[in-house]
C-alpha positions in Angstrom: 32.2 88.0 120.0 33.2 91.5 120.2 36.3 90.2 122.3 37.5 88.0 119.4 37.0 90.8 116.8 39.3 93.1 119.3 41.7 90.4 119.9 42.3 89.7 116.4 42.5 93.5 115.5 45.2 94.0 117.9 47.0 91.1 116.7 46.9 92.6 113.2 48.1 96.0 114.2 51.0 94.3 116.2 51.9 92.0 113.1 51.6 95.3 110.9 53.7 97.4 113.5 56.4 94.9 113.3 56.3 95.0 109.5 56.5 98.6 109.4 58.9 99.4 112.0 60.3 96.6 114.0 63.4 94.6 112.9 63.4 93.1 109.5 61.0 95.9 108.5 60.7 97.8 105.2 62.5 100.7 106.5 65.5 98.6 107.7 65.8 96.5 104.4 65.8 99.7 102.4 68.7 101.0 104.7 70.5 97.9 104.2 70.0 98.0 100.4 71.8 101.6 100.4 74.4 100.3 102.6 75.3 97.3 100.2 75.2 100.0 97.3 77.5 102.1 99.0 79.8 99.2 99.7 79.7 97.9 96.2 80.9 101.3 94.9 83.6 101.5 97.3 84.8 97.9 96.3 84.5 99.0 92.7 87.2 102.0 93.5 89.5 99.4 95.3 89.2 97.1 92.8 90.3 99.5 90.1 93.2 100.6 92.4 94.2 97.1 93.2 94.3 96.1 89.3 96.1 99.0 88.6 99.0 98.0 91.5 99.0 94.5 90.0 99.6 95.7 86.9 102.6 97.8 88.2 103.9 94.7 90.0 103.8 92.7 86.8 105.6 95.3 84.9 108.4 95.5 87.6 108.8 91.6 87.4 109.6 91.9 83.9 113.2 92.3 82.3 114.9 95.4 83.0 112.8 97.4 80.8 110.4 98.4 83.5 113.1 99.3 86.1 115.0 101.3 83.5 111.9 103.2 82.7 111.0 104.1 86.3 114.6 105.0 86.9 114.3 107.6 84.1 111.0 109.0 85.1 111.4 109.1 88.7 115.3 109.5 89.3 116.2 111.1 86.0 118.6 108.2 84.8 120.9 109.0 81.8 123.2 106.4 80.1 126.5 107.2 79.1 126.7 108.6 75.8 122.9 110.0 76.0 122.1 113.7 75.9 119.7 115.2 78.2 117.1 117.7 77.2 114.9 119.3 79.5 111.5 121.1 77.9 110.4 123.6 79.9 106.7 125.0 79.3 106.2 128.6 79.8 
């Protein structure tokens, strides 16, 4: 009878060991949850960037207003008859 109790105790210890340390343990599940949260945060940052870029693409597909605006701000476009004023901050 003692052997039966000893075998059962060893089996329980083995099962508990796998639960706490082995594959699929609490520690591994916790670590995977942390990785999922970090990846979701990174995905959110990339989604915001992608949304901004998509808005820019939609803006560029519109008629010449968007292209002219970019040329004015990035390249200093000035039409004939317009006067250019440069305001310098001290």
